[in-house]
N, CA, C, O and the ligand as a Tripos MOL2 file, in Angstrom:
@<TRIPOS>MOLECULE
protein
  241   239    61     0     0
PROTEIN
NO_CHARGES

@<TRIPOS>ATOM
      1 N           0.8580   -1.1910    0.0000 N.3       1 MET1
      2 CA          0.0000    0.0000    0.0000 C.3       1 MET1
      3 C           0.8910    1.2360    0.0000 C.2       1 MET1
      4 O           1.1810    1.7930    1.0580 O.2       1 MET1
      5 N           1.3160    1.6570   -1.1580 N.am      2 LEU2
      6 CA          2.2280    2.7980   -1.2530 C.3       2 LEU2
      7 C           1.4770    4.0620   -1.6390 C.2       2 LEU2
      8 O           0.6880    4.0740   -2.5840 O.2       2 LEU2
      9 N           1.7370    5.1100   -0.8990 N.am      3 ASN3
     10 CA          1.1770    6.4150   -1.2440 C.3       3 ASN3
     11 C          -0.3090    6.3620   -1.5930 C.2       3 ASN3
     12 O          -0.7640    6.8910   -2.6070 O.2       3 ASN3
     13 N          -1.0300    5.7050   -0.7140 N.am      4 ASP4
     14 CA         -2.4680    5.6270   -0.8820 C.3       4 ASP4
     15 C          -3.0880    6.9520   -0.4610 C.2       4 ASP4
     16 O          -2.4970    7.6940    0.3240 O.2       4 ASP4
     17 N          -4.2650    7.2480   -0.9740 N.am      5 ALA5
     18 CA         -4.9790    8.4470   -0.5470 C.3       5 ALA5
     19 C          -6.2570    8.0310    0.1670 C.2       5 ALA5
     20 O          -7.0720    7.2760   -0.3640 O.2       5 ALA5
     21 N          -6.4100    8.5370    1.3740 N.am      6 LEU6
     22 CA         -7.6240    8.2870    2.1360 C.3       6 LEU6
     23 C          -8.5740    9.4650    1.9510 C.2       6 LEU6
     24 O          -8.1520   10.6210    1.9200 O.2       6 LEU6
     25 N          -9.8530    9.1580    1.8310 N.am      7 GLU7
     26 CA        -10.8630   10.2180    1.8090 C.3       7 GLU7
     27 C         -11.5200   10.3010    3.1770 C.2       7 GLU7
     28 O         -11.8050    9.2860    3.8110 O.2       7 GLU7
     29 N         -11.7520   11.5190    3.6140 N.am      8 PHE8
     30 CA        -12.4160   11.7120    4.9030 C.3       8 PHE8
     31 C         -13.1920   13.0200    4.8620 C.2       8 PHE8
     32 O         -12.9050   13.9180    4.0700 O.2       8 PHE8
     33 N         -14.1830   13.0960    5.7380 N.am      9 ALA9
     34 CA        -14.9830   14.3160    5.8280 C.3       9 ALA9
     35 C         -14.3670   15.2380    6.8680 C.2       9 ALA9
     36 O         -14.0620   14.8090    7.9810 O.2       9 ALA9
     37 N         -14.1850   16.4840    6.5120 N.am     10 CYS10
     38 CA        -13.6680   17.4740    7.4510 C.3      10 CYS10
     39 C         -14.6150   17.5870    8.6510 C.2      10 CYS10
     40 O         -15.8200   17.7650    8.4760 O.2      10 CYS10
     41 N         -14.0620   17.4830    9.8850 N.am     11 PRO11
     42 CA        -14.9290   17.6110   11.0680 C.3      11 PRO11
     43 C         -15.4260   19.0320   11.2930 C.2      11 PRO11
     44 O         -16.3440   19.2360   12.0870 O.2      11 PRO11
     45 N         -14.8520   20.0100   10.6240 N.am     12 TRP12
     46 CA        -15.2530   21.4030   10.7640 C.3      12 TRP12
     47 C         -16.3660   21.7510    9.7800 C.2      12 TRP12
     48 O         -17.4010   22.2830   10.1810 O.2      12 TRP12
     49 N         -16.1640   21.4590    8.5090 N.am     13 CYS13
     50 CA        -17.1080   21.9220    7.4890 C.3      13 CYS13
     51 C         -17.8030   20.7740    6.7530 C.2      13 CYS13
     52 O         -18.7530   21.0090    6.0070 O.2      13 CYS13
     53 N         -17.3400   19.5380    6.9540 N.am     14 GLY14
     54 CA        -18.0080   18.3910    6.3550 C.3      14 GLY14
     55 C         -17.6190   18.0910    4.9210 C.2      14 GLY14
     56 O         -18.1040   17.1220    4.3350 O.2      14 GLY14
     57 N         -16.7560   18.9030    4.3520 N.am     15 GLU15
     58 CA        -16.3430   18.6590    2.9720 C.3      15 GLU15
     59 C         -15.3640   17.4840    2.9120 C.2      15 GLU15
     60 O         -14.6340   17.2120    3.8650 O.2      15 GLU15
     61 N         -15.3690   16.8030    1.7800 N.am     16 ILE16
     62 CA        -14.4870   15.6570    1.6040 C.3      16 ILE16
     63 C         -13.0720   16.1330    1.2750 C.2      16 ILE16
     64 O         -12.8560   16.9480    0.3780 O.2      16 ILE16
     65 N         -12.1310   15.6000    2.0260 N.am     17 ASN17
     66 CA        -10.7150   15.8600    1.8070 C.3      17 ASN17
     67 C         -10.0110   14.5500    1.5090 C.2      17 ASN17
     68 O         -10.5540   13.4680    1.7350 O.2      17 ASN17
     69 N          -8.8090   14.6630    1.0060 N.am     18 GLN18
     70 CA         -7.9650   13.4900    0.8450 C.3      18 GLN18
     71 C          -6.6570   13.7240    1.5730 C.2      18 GLN18
     72 O          -6.1390   14.8390    1.6150 O.2      18 GLN18
     73 N          -6.1400   12.6610    2.1390 N.am     19 VAL19
     74 CA         -4.8010   12.7120    2.7330 C.3      19 VAL19
     75 C          -3.9710   11.6070    2.1070 C.2      19 VAL19
     76 O          -4.4050   10.4600    2.0000 O.2      19 VAL19
     77 N          -2.7740   11.9760    1.7000 N.am     20 GLU20
     78 CA         -1.8550   10.9850    1.1490 C.3      20 GLU20
     79 C          -1.2070   10.2420    2.3060 C.2      20 GLU20
     80 O          -0.7710   10.8530    3.2820 O.2      20 GLU20
     81 N          -1.1470    8.9500    2.1930 N.am     21 THR21
     82 CA         -0.5080    8.1720    3.2480 C.3      21 THR21
     83 C           0.7350    7.4830    2.7070 C.2      21 THR21
     84 O           0.7830    7.0380    1.5600 O.2      21 THR21
     85 N           1.7170    7.4120    3.5580 N.am     22 GLU22
     86 CA          2.9410    6.7080    3.2080 C.3      22 GLU22
     87 C           3.1200    5.5640    4.1890 C.2      22 GLU22
     88 O           2.6440    5.6310    5.3220 O.2      22 GLU22
     89 N           3.7990    4.5280    3.7610 N.am     23 PRO23
     90 CA          3.9440    3.3580    4.6440 C.3      23 PRO23
     91 C           4.4930    3.7110    6.0210 C.2      23 PRO23
     92 O           4.0700    3.1330    7.0220 O.2      23 PRO23
     93 N           5.4290    4.6510    6.0830 N.am     24 GLY24
     94 CA          6.0180    5.0210    7.3670 C.3      24 GLY24
     95 C           5.0630    5.7630    8.2780 C.2      24 GLY24
     96 O           5.3450    5.9220    9.4650 O.2      24 GLY24
     97 N           3.9390    6.2200    7.7480 N.am     25 ASP25
     98 CA          2.9660    6.9620    8.5420 C.3      25 ASP25
     99 C           1.9040    6.0630    9.1610 C.2      25 ASP25
    100 O           1.0560    6.5420    9.9140 O.2      25 ASP25
    101 N           1.9360    4.7880    8.8600 N.am     26 ALA26
    102 CA          0.8820    3.8910    9.3500 C.3      26 ALA26
    103 C           0.7570    3.9840   10.8650 C.2      26 ALA26
    104 O           1.7490    3.9120   11.5900 O.2      26 ALA26
    105 N          -0.4740    4.1430   11.3280 N.am     27 GLY27
    106 CA         -0.7370    4.1930   12.7630 C.3      27 GLY27
    107 C          -0.3790    5.5090   13.4260 C.2      27 GLY27
    108 O          -0.5270    5.6500   14.6400 O.2      27 GLY27
    109 N           0.0940    6.4830   12.6440 N.am     28 GLN28
    110 CA          0.5240    7.7620   13.2100 C.3      28 GLN28
    111 C          -0.6000    8.7980   13.1350 C.2      28 GLN28
    112 O          -1.4840    8.7250   12.2830 O.2      28 GLN28
    113 N          -0.5360    9.7570   14.0500 N.am     29 TRP29
    114 CA         -1.3740   10.9390   13.9450 C.3      29 TRP29
    115 C          -0.6830   11.9520   13.0330 C.2      29 TRP29
    116 O           0.4970   12.2520   13.2120 O.2      29 TRP29
    117 N          -1.4110   12.4670   12.0720 N.am     30 VAL30
    118 CA         -0.8850   13.5420   11.2430 C.3      30 VAL30
    119 C          -1.8620   14.7070   11.3060 C.2      30 VAL30
    120 O          -3.0450   14.5220   11.5950 O.2      30 VAL30
    121 N          -1.3690   15.8920   11.0380 N.am     31 ILE31
    122 CA         -2.2230   17.0790   11.0190 C.3      31 ILE31
    123 C          -2.2150   17.6510    9.6130 C.2      31 ILE31
    124 O          -1.1640   17.8670    9.0090 O.2      31 ILE31
    125 N          -3.4110   17.8890    9.1150 N.am     32 GLN32
    126 CA         -3.5320   18.4530    7.7700 C.3      32 GLN32
    127 C          -4.5950   19.5400    7.8100 C.2      32 GLN32
    128 O          -5.6280   19.3820    8.4600 O.2      32 GLN32
    129 N          -4.3450   20.6280    7.1220 N.am     33 ASP33
    130 CA         -5.3650   21.6710    7.0280 C.3      33 ASP33
    131 C          -6.4080   21.2610    6.0010 C.2      33 ASP33
    132 O          -6.0850   20.7230    4.9410 O.2      33 ASP33
    133 N          -7.6760   21.5290    6.3380 N.am     34 CYS34
    134 CA         -8.7570   21.2460    5.3990 C.3      34 CYS34
    135 C          -8.5230   22.0020    4.0940 C.2      34 CYS34
    136 O          -8.1600   23.1790    4.0960 O.2      34 CYS34
    137 N          -8.7350   21.3070    2.9870 N.am     35 GLN35
    138 CA         -8.5190   21.9470    1.6880 C.3      35 GLN35
    139 C          -9.6210   22.9650    1.3630 C.2      35 GLN35
    140 O          -9.4780   23.7650    0.4390 O.2      35 GLN35
    141 N         -10.7120   22.9280    2.1220 N.am     36 VAL36
    142 CA        -11.8290   23.8350    1.8610 C.3      36 VAL36
    143 C         -11.8610   24.9820    2.8740 C.2      36 VAL36
    144 O         -11.8960   26.1490    2.4840 O.2      36 VAL36
    145 N         -11.8500   24.6550    4.1840 N.am     37 CYS37
    146 CA        -11.9930   25.7160    5.1860 C.3      37 CYS37
    147 C         -10.6780   26.0290    5.9060 C.2      37 CYS37
    148 O         -10.6340   26.9210    6.7520 O.2      37 CYS37
    149 N          -9.6130   25.3000    5.5750 N.am     38 CYS38
    150 CA         -8.2660   25.5570    6.0930 C.3      38 CYS38
    151 C          -8.1320   25.3490    7.6000 C.2      38 CYS38
    152 O          -7.1510   25.7870    8.2000 O.2      38 CYS38
    153 N          -9.1050   24.6870    8.2110 N.am     39 SER39
    154 CA         -8.9830   24.3990    9.6350 C.3      39 SER39
    155 C          -8.1120   23.1620    9.8360 C.2      39 SER39
    156 O          -8.1010   22.2620    8.9960 O.2      39 SER39
    157 N          -7.3800   23.1200   10.9560 N.am     40 PRO40
    158 CA         -6.4910   21.9780   11.1890 C.3      40 PRO40
    159 C          -7.2630   20.7330   11.6180 C.2      40 PRO40
    160 O          -8.1480   20.7930   12.4720 O.2      40 PRO40
    161 N          -6.9110   19.6210   11.0140 N.am     41 ILE41
    162 CA         -7.5800   18.3470   11.2730 C.3      41 ILE41
    163 C          -6.5130   17.3430   11.6650 C.2      41 ILE41
    164 O          -5.4730   17.2300   11.0170 O.2      41 ILE41
    165 N          -6.7910   16.6130   12.7420 N.am     42 GLU42
    166 CA         -5.9060   15.5200   13.1320 C.3      42 GLU42
    167 C          -6.4620   14.2190   12.5650 C.2      42 GLU42
    168 O          -7.6570   13.9420   12.6690 O.2      42 GLU42
    169 N          -5.6000   13.4470   11.9780 N.am     43 ILE43
    170 CA         -6.0070   12.1820   11.3760 C.3      43 ILE43
    171 C          -5.0920   11.0910   11.9220 C.2      43 ILE43
    172 O          -3.8680   11.1900   11.8470 O.2      43 ILE43
    173 N          -5.7040   10.0650   12.4660 N.am     44 ARG44
    174 CA         -4.9030    8.9030   12.8430 C.3      44 ARG44
    175 C          -4.9990    7.9070   11.7080 C.2      44 ARG44
    176 O          -6.0620    7.3450   11.4450 O.2      44 ARG44
    177 N          -3.8940    7.6960   11.0480 N.am     45 LEU45
    178 CA         -3.8720    6.8350    9.8700 C.3      45 LEU45
    179 C          -3.9690    5.3760   10.2840 C.2      45 LEU45
    180 O          -3.5400    5.0000   11.3750 O.2      45 LEU45
    181 N          -4.5380    4.5570    9.4060 N.am     46 PRO46
    182 CA         -4.6520    3.1370    9.7510 C.3      46 PRO46
    183 C          -3.2890    2.4780    9.8740 C.2      46 PRO46
    184 O          -2.3590    2.7840    9.1280 O.2      46 PRO46
    185 N          -3.1960    1.5700   10.8300 N.am     47 GLY47
    186 CA         -1.9700    0.7880   10.9840 C.3      47 GLY47
    187 C          -1.8960   -0.2980    9.9260 C.2      47 GLY47
    188 O          -2.8140   -0.4560    9.1210 O.2      47 GLY47
    189 N          -0.8120   -1.0380    9.9300 N.am     48 PRO48
    190 CA         -0.6600   -2.0990    8.9340 C.3      48 PRO48
    191 C          -1.8180   -3.0850    8.9940 C.2      48 PRO48
    192 O          -2.1710   -3.5740   10.0670 O.2      48 PRO48
    193 N          -2.4010   -3.3700    7.8520 N.am     49 GLY49
    194 CA         -3.4940   -4.3330    7.7890 C.3      49 GLY49
    195 C          -4.8240   -3.8070    8.2830 C.2      49 GLY49
    196 O          -5.7950   -4.5600    8.3590 O.2      49 GLY49
    197 N          -4.8910   -2.4960    8.6300 N.am     50 GLN50
    198 CA         -6.1360   -1.9290    9.1360 C.3      50 GLN50
    199 C          -6.7780   -1.0400    8.0810 C.2      50 GLN50
    200 O          -6.0970   -0.4790    7.2220 O.2      50 GLN50
    201 N          -8.0810   -0.9220    8.1600 N.am     51 ASP51
    202 CA         -8.8080   -0.0330    7.2720 C.3      51 ASP51
    203 C          -9.3110    1.1950    8.0070 C.2      51 ASP51
    204 O          -9.5640    2.2360    7.4000 O.2      51 ASP51
    205 N          -9.4550    1.0670    9.3240 N.am     52 GLU52
    206 CA        -10.1160    2.1260   10.0760 C.3      52 GLU52
    207 C          -9.1380    3.2520   10.3720 C.2      52 GLU52
    208 O          -7.9570    3.0290   10.6340 O.2      52 GLU52
    209 N          -9.6610    4.4550   10.3230 N.am     53 PHE53
    210 CA         -8.8710    5.5980   10.7510 C.3      53 PHE53
    211 C          -9.7790    6.5790   11.4480 C.2      53 PHE53
    212 O         -11.0010    6.5320   11.3120 O.2      53 PHE53
    213 N          -9.1560    7.4720   12.2000 N.am     54 THR54
    214 CA         -9.8760    8.4060   13.0470 C.3      54 THR54
    215 C          -9.5890    9.8210   12.5870 C.2      54 THR54
    216 O          -8.4540   10.1640   12.2560 O.2      54 THR54
    217 N         -10.6340   10.6400   12.5690 N.am     55 VAL55
    218 CA        -10.4690   12.0360   12.1790 C.3      55 VAL55
    219 C         -11.0570   12.8970   13.2860 C.2      55 VAL55
    220 O         -12.1570   12.6200   13.7640 O.2      55 VAL55
    221 N         -10.3480   13.9260   13.6970 N.am     56 ARG56
    222 CA        -10.9150   14.8290   14.6990 C.3      56 ARG56
    223 C         -10.4060   16.2490   14.4700 C.2      56 ARG56
    224 O          -9.3560   16.4840   13.8730 O.2      56 ARG56
    225 N         -11.1920   17.1570   14.9680 N.am     57 ALA57
    226 CA        -10.8100   18.5580   14.8730 C.3      57 ALA57
    227 C          -9.6710   18.8050   15.8420 C.2      57 ALA57
    228 O          -9.7730   18.4510   17.0160 O.2      57 ALA57
    229 N          -8.6000   19.3990   15.3770 N.am     58 GLU58
    230 CA         -7.4670   19.6380   16.2680 C.3      58 GLU58
    231 C          -7.8650   20.5840   17.3680 C.2      58 GLU58
    232 O          -8.5870   21.5540   17.1360 O.2      58 GLU58
    233 N          -7.3900   20.3010   18.5810 N.am     59 GLY59
    234 CA         -7.7130   21.1350   19.7280 C.3      59 GLY59
    235 C          -8.8670   20.5970   20.5440 C.2      59 GLY59
    236 O          -9.0780   21.0590   21.6660 O.2      59 GLY59
    237 N          -9.6200   19.6450   20.0340 N.am     60 ASN60
    238 CA        -10.7000   19.0140   20.7990 C.3      60 ASN60
    239 C         -10.1360   17.8990   21.6790 C.2      60 ASN60
    240 O         -10.8860   17.2440   22.4020 O.2      60 ASN60
    241 ZN        -13.1560   21.9610    6.3670 Zn       61 ZN61
@<TRIPOS>BOND
     1     1     2 1
     2     2     3 1
     3     3     4 2
     4     3     5 am
     5     5     6 1
     6     6     7 1
     7     7     8 2
     8     7     9 am
     9     9    10 1
    10    10    11 1
    11    11    12 2
    12    11    13 am
    13    13    14 1
    14    14    15 1
    15    15    16 2
    16    15    17 am
    17    17    18 1
    18    18    19 1
    19    19    20 2
    20    19    21 am
    21    21    22 1
    22    22    23 1
    23    23    24 2
    24    23    25 am
    25    25    26 1
    26    26    27 1
    27    27    28 2
    28    27    29 am
    29    29    30 1
    30    30    31 1
    31    31    32 2
    32    31    33 am
    33    33    34 1
    34    34    35 1
    35    35    36 2
    36    35    37 am
    37    37    38 1
    38    38    39 1
    39    39    40 2
    40    39    41 am
    41    41    42 1
    42    42    43 1
    43    43    44 2
    44    43    45 am
    45    45    46 1
    46    46    47 1
    47    47    48 2
    48    47    49 am
    49    49    50 1
    50    50    51 1
    51    51    52 2
    52    51    53 am
    53    53    54 1
    54    54    55 1
    55    55    56 2
    56    55    57 am
    57    57    58 1
    58    58    59 1
    59    59    60 2
    60    59    61 am
    61    61    62 1
    62    62    63 1
    63    63    64 2
    64    63    65 am
    65    65    66 1
    66    66    67 1
    67    67    68 2
    68    67    69 am
    69    69    70 1
    70    70    71 1
    71    71    72 2
    72    71    73 am
    73    73    74 1
    74    74    75 1
    75    75    76 2
    76    75    77 am
    77    77    78 1
    78    78    79 1
    79    79    80 2
    80    79    81 am
    81    81    82 1
    82    82    83 1
    83    83    84 2
    84    83    85 am
    85    85    86 1
    86    86    87 1
    87    87    88 2
    88    87    89 am
    89    89    90 1
    90    90    91 1
    91    91    92 2
    92    91    93 am
    93    93    94 1
    94    94    95 1
    95    95    96 2
    96    95    97 am
    97    97    98 1
    98    98    99 1
    99    99   100 2
   100    99   101 am
   101   101   102 1
   102   102   103 1
   103   103   104 2
   104   103   105 am
   105   105   106 1
   106   106   107 1
   107   107   108 2
   108   107   109 am
   109   109   110 1
   110   110   111 1
   111   111   112 2
   112   111   113 am
   113   113   114 1
   114   114   115 1
   115   115   116 2
   116   115   117 am
   117   117   118 1
   118   118   119 1
   119   119   120 2
   120   119   121 am
   121   121   122 1
   122   122   123 1
   123   123   124 2
   124   123   125 am
   125   125   126 1
   126   126   127 1
   127   127   128 2
   128   127   129 am
   129   129   130 1
   130   130   131 1
   131   131   132 2
   132   131   133 am
   133   133   134 1
   134   134   135 1
   135   135   136 2
   136   135   137 am
   137   137   138 1
   138   138   139 1
   139   139   140 2
   140   139   141 am
   141   141   142 1
   142   142   143 1
   143   143   144 2
   144   143   145 am
   145   145   146 1
   146   146   147 1
   147   147   148 2
   148   147   149 am
   149   149   150 1
   150   150   151 1
   151   151   152 2
   152   151   153 am
   153   153   154 1
   154   154   155 1
   155   155   156 2
   156   155   157 am
   157   157   158 1
   158   158   159 1
   159   159   160 2
   160   159   161 am
   161   161   162 1
   162   162   163 1
   163   163   164 2
   164   163   165 am
   165   165   166 1
   166   166   167 1
   167   167   168 2
   168   167   169 am
   169   169   170 1
   170   170   171 1
   171   171   172 2
   172   171   173 am
   173   173   174 1
   174   174   175 1
   175   175   176 2
   176   175   177 am
   177   177   178 1
   178   178   179 1
   179   179   180 2
   180   179   181 am
   181   181   182 1
   182   182   183 1
   183   183   184 2
   184   183   185 am
   185   185   186 1
   186   186   187 1
   187   187   188 2
   188   187   189 am
   189   189   190 1
   190   190   191 1
   191   191   192 2
   192   191   193 am
   193   193   194 1
   194   194   195 1
   195   195   196 2
   196   195   197 am
   197   197   198 1
   198   198   199 1
   199   199   200 2
   200   199   201 am
   201   201   202 1
   202   202   203 1
   203   203   204 2
   204   203   205 am
   205   205   206 1
   206   206   207 1
   207   207   208 2
   208   207   209 am
   209   209   210 1
   210   210   211 1
   211   211   212 2
   212   211   213 am
   213   213   214 1
   214   214   215 1
   215   215   216 2
   216   215   217 am
   217   217   218 1
   218   218   219 1
   219   219   220 2
   220   219   221 am
   221   221   222 1
   222   222   223 1
   223   223   224 2
   224   223   225 am
   225   225   226 1
   226   226   227 1
   227   227   228 2
   228   227   229 am
   229   229   230 1
   230   230   231 1
   231   231   232 2
   232   231   233 am
   233   233   234 1
   234   234   235 1
   235   235   236 2
   236   235   237 am
   237   237   238 1
   238   238   239 1
   239   239   240 2
@<TRIPOS>SUBSTRUCTURE
     1 MET1         2 RESIDUE 1 A MET
     2 LEU2         6 RESIDUE 1 A LEU
     3 ASN3        10 RESIDUE 1 A ASN
     4 ASP4        14 RESIDUE 1 A ASP
     5 ALA5        18 RESIDUE 1 A ALA
     6 LEU6        22 RESIDUE 1 A LEU
     7 GLU7        26 RESIDUE 1 A GLU
     8 PHE8        30 RESIDUE 1 A PHE
     9 ALA9        34 RESIDUE 1 A ALA
    10 CYS10       38 RESIDUE 1 A CYS
    11 PRO11       42 RESIDUE 1 A PRO
    12 TRP12       46 RESIDUE 1 A TRP
    13 CYS13       50 RESIDUE 1 A CYS
    14 GLY14       54 RESIDUE 1 A GLY
    15 GLU15       58 RESIDUE 1 A GLU
    16 ILE16       62 RESIDUE 1 A ILE
    17 ASN17       66 RESIDUE 1 A ASN
    18 GLN18       70 RESIDUE 1 A GLN
    19 VAL19       74 RESIDUE 1 A VAL
    20 GLU20       78 RESIDUE 1 A GLU
    21 THR21       82 RESIDUE 1 A THR
    22 GLU22       86 RESIDUE 1 A GLU
    23 PRO23       90 RESIDUE 1 A PRO
    24 GLY24       94 RESIDUE 1 A GLY
    25 ASP25       98 RESIDUE 1 A ASP
    26 ALA26      102 RESIDUE 1 A ALA
    27 GLY27      106 RESIDUE 1 A GLY
    28 GLN28      110 RESIDUE 1 A GLN
    29 TRP29      114 RESIDUE 1 A TRP
    30 VAL30      118 RESIDUE 1 A VAL
    31 ILE31      122 RESIDUE 1 A ILE
    32 GLN32      126 RESIDUE 1 A GLN
    33 ASP33      130 RESIDUE 1 A ASP
    34 CYS34      134 RESIDUE 1 A CYS
    35 GLN35      138 RESIDUE 1 A GLN
    36 VAL36      142 RESIDUE 1 A VAL
    37 CYS37      146 RESIDUE 1 A CYS
    38 CYS38      150 RESIDUE 1 A CYS
    39 SER39      154 RESIDUE 1 A SER
    40 PRO40      158 RESIDUE 1 A PRO
    41 ILE41      162 RESIDUE 1 A ILE
    42 GLU42      166 RESIDUE 1 A GLU
    43 ILE43      170 RESIDUE 1 A ILE
    44 ARG44      174 RESIDUE 1 A ARG
    45 LEU45      178 RESIDUE 1 A LEU
    46 PRO46      182 RESIDUE 1 A PRO
    47 GLY47      186 RESIDUE 1 A GLY
    48 PRO48      190 RESIDUE 1 A PRO
    49 GLY49      194 RESIDUE 1 A GLY
    50 GLN50      198 RESIDUE 1 A GLN
    51 ASP51      202 RESIDUE 1 A ASP
    52 GLU52      206 RESIDUE 1 A GLU
    53 PHE53      210 RESIDUE 1 A PHE
    54 THR54      214 RESIDUE 1 A THR
    55 VAL55      218 RESIDUE 1 A VAL
    56 ARG56      222 RESIDUE 1 A ARG
    57 ALA57      226 RESIDUE 1 A ALA
    58 GLU58      230 RESIDUE 1 A GLU
    59 GLY59      234 RESIDUE 1 A GLY
    60 ASN60      238 RESIDUE 1 A ASN
    61 ZN61       241 GROUP 0 **** ****
């Protein structure tokens, strides 16, 4: 699974964003600004062999 892109809904505005994932990021929290409202979003990327990931508004 190299450089996969995950789709997720922004917790601030609800718009669909994509985050590029790299193998070394598996299971890590990353912060990305929403491509629509520019608010910071924390994303916990899925670990190896996992599909689930968590998205939350940074600061919550
Ligand atoms: Zn947004």
